[in-house]
Backbone as CSV, one residue per row, in Angstrom:
resi,resn,N_x,N_y,N_z,CA_x,CA_y,CA_z,C_x,C_y,C_z
1,UNK,3.952,-5.085,5.752,2.662,-5.758,5.722,2.828,-7.156,5.147
2,UNK,2.007,-8.043,5.566,2.068,-9.453,5.203,1.271,-9.760,3.954
3,UNK,0.453,-8.817,3.477,-0.573,-9.097,2.482,-0.081,-9.681,1.163
4,UNK,1.120,-9.429,0.715,1.583,-9.992,-0.554,2.736,-10.965,-0.352
5,UNK,3.143,-11.182,0.882,4.296,-12.027,1.157,4.139,-13.431,0.612
6,UNK,3.008,-14.054,0.858,2.804,-15.431,0.411,2.831,-15.536,-1.107
7,UNK,2.175,-14.613,-1.781,2.161,-14.642,-3.247,3.547,-14.366,-3.800
8,UNK,4.252,-13.428,-3.199,5.591,-13.104,-3.667,6.527,-14.280,-3.424
9,UNK,6.319,-14.998,-2.325,7.127,-16.180,-2.052,6.977,-17.218,-3.137
10,UNK,5.744,-17.499,-3.525,5.517,-18.454,-4.613,6.114,-17.942,-5.915
11,UNK,5.953,-16.642,-6.184,6.488,-16.059,-7.405,8.005,-16.145,-7.414
12,UNK,8.639,-15.906,-6.277,10.093,-15.991,-6.194,10.574,-17.409,-6.493
13,UNK,9.869,-18.384,-5.968,10.238,-19.772,-6.234,10.117,-20.068,-7.724
14,UNK,9.054,-19.577,-8.341,8.884,-19.801,-9.778,9.985,-19.106,-10.574
15,UNK,10.340,-17.896,-10.158,11.388,-17.162,-10.866,12.722,-17.899,-10.758
16,UNK,13.023,-18.397,-9.574,14.253,-19.154,-9.391,14.239,-20.429,-10.219
17,UNK,13.054,-20.983,-10.414,12.935,-22.194,-11.218,12.983,-21.880,-12.711
18,UNK,12.960,-20.583,-13.053,13.100,-20.178,-14.441,11.848,-20.267,-15.259
19,UNK,10.698,-20.004,-14.637,9.476,-20.027,-15.434,8.665,-18.783,-15.166
20,UNK,7.782,-18.495,-16.090,6.895,-17.353,-15.991,5.592,-17.784,-15.352
21,UNK,4.932,-16.850,-14.654,3.665,-17.207,-14.029,2.594,-17.449,-15.065
22,UNK,2.476,-16.629,-16.072,1.528,-16.856,-17.148,0.111,-17.095,-16.685
23,UNK,-0.314,-16.423,-15.623,-1.636,-16.671,-15.066,-2.733,-15.941,-15.816
24,UNK,-2.362,-14.932,-16.575,-3.382,-14.172,-17.280,-4.011,-13.102,-16.407
25,UNK,-3.596,-12.999,-15.151,-4.126,-11.964,-14.284,-3.141,-10.822,-14.248
26,UNK,-3.599,-9.649,-13.999,-2.756,-8.476,-13.916,-2.298,-8.313,-12.485
27,UNK,-1.119,-8.863,-12.172,-0.646,-8.867,-10.799,-0.230,-7.479,-10.330
28,UNK,-0.058,-6.541,-11.246,0.319,-5.197,-10.844,-0.884,-4.316,-10.554
29,UNK,-2.058,-4.825,-10.800,-3.236,-4.011,-10.570,-3.434,-3.782,-9.087
30,UNK,-3.854,-2.617,-8.763,-4.125,-2.267,-7.376,-5.627,-2.330,-7.159
31,UNK,-6.036,-2.855,-6.007,-7.467,-2.876,-5.746,-7.966,-1.452,-5.651
32,UNK,-9.120,-1.219,-6.206,-9.669,0.124,-6.171,-10.911,0.126,-5.286
33,UNK,-10.692,0.412,-3.999,-11.854,0.435,-3.128,-12.804,1.532,-3.567
34,UNK,-14.048,1.166,-3.724,-15.033,2.148,-4.155,-16.301,1.944,-3.348
35,UNK,-16.325,2.534,-2.152,-17.450,2.314,-1.277,-18.785,2.757,-1.862
36,UNK,-18.754,3.635,-2.846,-20.006,4.098,-3.416,-20.512,3.169,-4.515
37,UNK,-19.662,2.244,-4.962,-20.109,1.325,-6.006,-20.506,-0.011,-5.391
38,UNK,-20.169,-1.098,-6.050,-20.630,-2.408,-5.611,-19.838,-2.931,-4.411
39,UNK,-20.367,-3.976,-3.824,-19.746,-4.589,-2.656,-18.460,-5.299,-3.056
40,UNK,-17.635,-5.614,-2.049,-16.413,-6.367,-2.327,-16.743,-7.748,-2.884
41,UNK,-17.790,-8.361,-2.369,-18.182,-9.681,-2.883,-18.521,-9.596,-4.364
42,UNK,-19.281,-8.593,-4.745,-19.660,-8.437,-6.150,-18.448,-8.118,-7.019
43,UNK,-17.538,-7.330,-6.482,-16.361,-6.929,-7.242,-15.332,-8.057,-7.361
44,UNK,-15.113,-8.792,-6.283,-14.008,-9.745,-6.241,-14.388,-11.193,-6.549
45,UNK,-15.639,-11.554,-6.443,-16.023,-12.941,-6.739,-15.622,-13.350,-8.155
46,UNK,-15.930,-12.548,-9.176,-15.515,-12.964,-10.528,-13.994,-13.062,-10.679
47,UNK,-13.267,-12.169,-10.023,-11.804,-12.185,-10.122,-11.224,-13.416,-9.419
48,UNK,-11.789,-13.761,-8.275,-11.343,-14.966,-7.568,-11.689,-16.217,-8.372
49,UNK,-12.881,-16.229,-8.944,-13.279,-17.377,-9.756,-12.376,-17.534,-10.968
50,UNK,-12.018,-16.419,-11.581,-11.124,-16.467,-12.738,-9.757,-17.016,-12.322
51,UNK,-9.240,-16.550,-11.194,-7.935,-17.019,-10.721,-7.976,-18.509,-10.372
52,UNK,-9.095,-18.964,-9.835,-9.219,-20.355,-9.397,-9.517,-21.314,-10.541
53,UNK,-9.983,-20.799,-11.657,-10.365,-21.647,-12.784,-9.129,-22.195,-13.489
54,UNK,-9.113,-23.491,-13.635,-8.009,-24.157,-14.342,-8.470,-25.553,-14.719
55,UNK,-7.678,-26.195,-15.538,-7.917,-27.592,-15.868,-7.947,-28.394,-14.567
56,UNK,-8.856,-29.311,-14.474,-9.021,-30.090,-13.242,-7.748,-30.810,-12.824
57,UNK,-6.869,-31.080,-13.761,-5.653,-31.837,-13.446,-4.433,-30.956,-13.175
58,UNK,-4.617,-29.646,-13.140,-3.465,-28.751,-13.019,-2.627,-29.032,-11.769
59,UNK,-3.243,-29.449,-10.703,-2.492,-29.733,-9.476,-2.524,-31.220,-9.095
60,UNK,-2.656,-32.074,-10.106,-2.557,-33.510,-9.815,-1.182,-33.840,-9.243
61,UNK,-0.180,-33.100,-9.671,1.180,-33.243,-9.149,1.559,-31.883,-8.570
62,UNK,1.420,-31.761,-7.258,1.547,-30.450,-6.621,2.955,-29.876,-6.679
63,UNK,3.934,-30.670,-7.053,5.289,-30.163,-7.195,5.588,-29.610,-8.577
64,UNK,4.673,-29.776,-9.522,4.872,-29.291,-10.893,4.776,-27.771,-10.965
65,UNK,5.492,-27.223,-11.925,5.464,-25.773,-12.151,4.055,-25.285,-12.490
66,UNK,3.327,-26.096,-13.247,1.978,-25.666,-13.631,1.092,-25.483,-12.407
67,UNK,1.236,-26.337,-11.421,0.459,-26.196,-10.196,0.915,-24.957,-9.429
68,UNK,2.230,-24.794,-9.283,2.748,-23.625,-8.556,2.344,-22.324,-9.240
69,UNK,2.331,-22.323,-10.564,1.903,-21.139,-11.309,0.433,-20.830,-11.026
70,UNK,-0.380,-21.864,-11.028,-1.808,-21.690,-10.741,-2.007,-21.174,-9.312
71,UNK,-1.307,-21.755,-8.357,-1.421,-21.323,-6.962,-0.963,-19.879,-6.800
72,UNK,0.061,-19.489,-7.540,0.548,-18.105,-7.479,-0.519,-17.138,-7.979
73,UNK,-1.188,-17.490,-9.059,-2.277,-16.642,-9.563,-3.377,-16.474,-8.528
74,UNK,-3.705,-17.550,-7.853,-4.711,-17.478,-6.789,-4.214,-16.562,-5.674
75,UNK,-2.956,-16.707,-5.307,-2.423,-15.907,-4.208,-2.442,-14.419,-4.532
76,UNK,-2.179,-14.058,-5.772,-2.255,-12.641,-6.135,-3.683,-12.123,-5.988
77,UNK,-4.656,-12.903,-6.412,-6.052,-12.486,-6.283,-6.442,-12.375,-4.810
78,UNK,-6.028,-13.333,-3.998,-6.336,-13.301,-2.563,-5.679,-12.093,-1.915
79,UNK,-4.450,-11.813,-2.293,-3.744,-10.648,-1.764,-4.461,-9.354,-2.129
80,UNK,-4.953,-9.277,-3.356,-5.701,-8.092,-3.780,-6.994,-7.932,-2.978
81,UNK,-7.667,-9.035,-2.686,-8.868,-8.973,-1.848,-8.496,-8.499,-0.449
82,UNK,-7.424,-9.039,0.086,-6.959,-8.626,1.414,-6.673,-7.125,1.444
83,UNK,-6.029,-6.615,0.402,-5.755,-5.178,0.305,-7.041,-4.372,0.198
84,UNK,-8.004,-4.867,-0.566,-9.280,-4.165,-0.721,-10.031,-4.092,0.608
85,UNK,-9.977,-5.167,1.372,-10.618,-5.164,2.695,-9.934,-4.143,3.590
86,UNK,-8.604,-4.154,3.605,-7.848,-3.221,4.450,-8.088,-1.777,4.046
87,UNK,-8.183,-1.522,2.740,-8.381,-0.155,2.258,-9.822,0.321,2.424
88,UNK,-10.740,-0.628,2.545,-12.152,-0.285,2.673,-12.595,-0.282,4.116
89,UNK,-13.536,-1.125,4.425,-14.154,-1.168,5.751,-13.236,-1.759,6.808
90,UNK,-12.244,-2.524,6.410,-11.309,-3.129,7.343,-11.697,-4.550,7.714
91,UNK,-10.737,-5.282,8.278,-10.960,-6.689,8.622,-12.107,-6.917,9.607
92,UNK,-12.404,-5.932,10.435,-13.491,-6.086,11.406,-14.845,-6.288,10.749
93,UNK,-15.049,-5.706,9.572,-16.309,-5.865,8.852,-16.335,-7.179,8.062
94,UNK,-15.190,-7.785,7.887,-15.065,-9.008,7.095,-14.371,-10.115,7.904
95,UNK,-14.950,-10.511,9.036,-14.270,-11.495,9.888,-14.125,-12.874,9.244
96,UNK,-15.155,-13.361,8.575,-15.062,-14.686,7.940,-14.069,-14.668,6.780
97,UNK,-14.083,-13.591,6.040,-13.148,-13.459,4.918,-11.715,-13.377,5.418
98,UNK,-11.508,-12.645,6.509,-10.182,-12.508,7.079,-9.645,-13.851,7.553
99,UNK,-10.487,-14.652,8.172,-10.077,-15.996,8.612,-9.709,-16.848,7.399
100,UNK,-10.508,-16.783,6.357,-10.237,-17.568,5.141,-8.926,-17.126,4.495
101,UNK,-8.707,-15.823,4.434,-7.465,-15.289,3.857,-6.265,-15.753,4.674
102,UNK,-6.385,-15.738,5.984,-5.286,-16.203,6.844,-4.968,-17.672,6.589
103,UNK,-6.004,-18.495,6.412,-5.788,-19.924,6.111,-5.032,-20.079,4.791
104,UNK,-5.452,-19.326,3.791,-4.833,-19.411,2.472,-3.378,-18.940,2.540
105,UNK,-3.141,-17.833,3.237,-1.774,-17.317,3.367,-0.873,-18.310,4.097
106,UNK,-1.381,-18.915,5.148,-0.587,-19.919,5.887,-0.276,-21.120,5.004
107,UNK,-1.234,-21.538,4.198,-1.010,-22.676,3.299,0.033,-22.329,2.240
108,UNK,-0.003,-21.108,1.752,0.982,-20.684,0.760,2.388,-20.654,1.370
109,UNK,2.483,-20.112,2.575,3.771,-20.100,3.261,4.261,-21.533,3.499
110,UNK,3.350,-22.422,3.878,3.712,-23.814,4.115,4.186,-24.479,2.822
111,UNK,3.506,-24.206,1.712,3.911,-24.750,0.407,5.356,-24.340,0.111
112,UNK,5.675,-23.077,0.401,7.046,-22.595,0.204,8.007,-23.247,1.187
113,UNK,7.635,-23.252,2.459,8.497,-23.814,3.502,8.775,-25.302,3.278
114,UNK,7.779,-26.004,2.769,7.945,-27.440,2.511,8.671,-27.712,1.199
115,UNK,9.010,-26.629,0.492,9.733,-26.721,-0.780,9.049,-27.687,-1.750
116,UNK,7.748,-27.481,-1.910,6.938,-28.378,-2.738,7.271,-28.284,-4.226
117,UNK,7.542,-27.064,-4.708,7.833,-26.897,-6.129,9.072,-27.693,-6.506
118,UNK,8.908,-28.577,-7.474,10.013,-29.373,-7.967,10.336,-30.599,-7.121
119,UNK,9.615,-30.795,-6.048,9.864,-31.945,-5.180,9.204,-33.179,-5.784
120,UNK,10.015,-34.140,-6.191,9.465,-35.353,-6.804,8.679,-36.195,-5.805
121,UNK,8.862,-35.931,-4.527,8.131,-36.658,-3.483,6.942,-35.865,-2.941
122,UNK,6.593,-34.783,-3.594,5.518,-33.906,-3.101,4.165,-34.611,-3.061
123,UNK,4.006,-35.634,-3.880,2.709,-36.307,-3.971,2.611,-37.585,-3.137
124,UNK,3.686,-37.990,-2.511,3.643,-39.264,-1.790,2.892,-39.131,-0.470
125,UNK,2.395,-40.260,0.009,1.674,-40.288,1.286,2.583,-39.732,2.379
126,UNK,2.029,-38.871,3.182,2.775,-38.269,4.269,3.363,-36.911,3.937
127,UNK,3.423,-36.566,2.663,3.921,-35.240,2.283,2.867,-34.196,2.623
128,UNK,3.275,-33.058,3.167,2.308,-32.006,3.472,1.890,-31.197,2.237
129,UNK,2.597,-31.365,1.137,2.360,-30.541,-0.053,0.941,-30.632,-0.619
130,UNK,0.354,-31.832,-0.753,-1.018,-31.876,-1.274,-2.017,-31.111,-0.392
131,UNK,-1.837,-31.188,0.922,-2.730,-30.446,1.815,-2.540,-28.942,1.658
132,UNK,-1.284,-28.510,1.505,-1.010,-27.084,1.311,-1.715,-26.581,0.046
133,UNK,-1.527,-27.316,-1.049,-2.136,-26.915,-2.319,-3.658,-26.946,-2.234
134,UNK,-4.195,-27.987,-1.610,-5.652,-28.113,-1.509,-6.257,-26.975,-0.682
135,UNK,-5.571,-26.550,0.354,-6.067,-25.443,1.170,-6.128,-24.157,0.350
136,UNK,-5.130,-23.931,-0.487,-5.141,-22.742,-1.351,-6.269,-22.849,-2.371
137,UNK,-6.394,-24.010,-3.005,-7.426,-24.210,-4.025,-8.832,-24.084,-3.442
138,UNK,-9.080,-24.747,-2.329,-10.420,-24.693,-1.737,-10.686,-23.323,-1.119
139,UNK,-9.637,-22.681,-0.625,-9.797,-21.335,-0.074,-10.226,-20.333,-1.122
140,UNK,-9.701,-20.493,-2.335,-10.093,-19.595,-3.430,-11.567,-19.747,-3.768
141,UNK,-12.107,-20.944,-3.558,-13.534,-21.158,-3.796,-14.375,-20.708,-2.606
142,UNK,-13.827,-20.799,-1.402,-14.579,-20.429,-0.195,-14.583,-18.923,0.061
143,UNK,-13.552,-18.222,-0.380,-13.449,-16.792,-0.087,-14.625,-15.966,-0.625
144,UNK,-15.101,-16.193,-1.846,-16.276,-15.427,-2.287,-17.505,-15.661,-1.396
145,UNK,-17.671,-16.884,-0.908,-18.793,-17.176,-0.005,-18.628,-16.426,1.310
146,UNK,-17.403,-16.362,1.804,-17.137,-15.639,3.036,-17.392,-14.139,2.862
147,UNK,-16.969,-13.592,1.729,-17.225,-12.171,1.452,-18.724,-11.884,1.454
148,UNK,-19.469,-12.737,0.781,-20.929,-12.561,0.715,-21.542,-12.659,2.101
149,UNK,-21.120,-13.651,2.882,-21.658,-13.810,4.240,-21.320,-12.606,5.107
150,UNK,-20.104,-12.094,4.986,-19.703,-10.935,5.792,-20.509,-9.688,5.447
151,UNK,-20.974,-9.588,4.218,-21.708,-8.389,3.797,-23.207,-8.474,4.074
152,UNK,-23.662,-9.585,4.593,-25.099,-9.708,4.869,-25.408,-9.310,6.288
């Protein structure tokens, strides 16, 4: 399954760089689908918001470890949402969320493929790295809206 590949890719890059993620999120937690309780939007919006919350300057330099660490935390939360959708009603019930998750996953893969972490040129004009990071950051903010829209 592809659901954790992007997050694991970022984590692997961080591990090779010799740093800890330190995101404060429990990356080993498994989503607990509970169809009898609250909606996925209600359950995951606070978790996505927590993962996305950081100092405004954390990704001013998208090649810095602090930015990659922040993006990794977001990717774990997005992966958990993706798993919760798959374990629950399935992607068919969450089409907008699924599209948003795919965008975020592609951006994470691109961030890895472009070798943004540690790249001193990651911020220069023409580098794809700022767009990759921005897609992950904005996707983390858009995903709760997509979940809510899908459930209406």
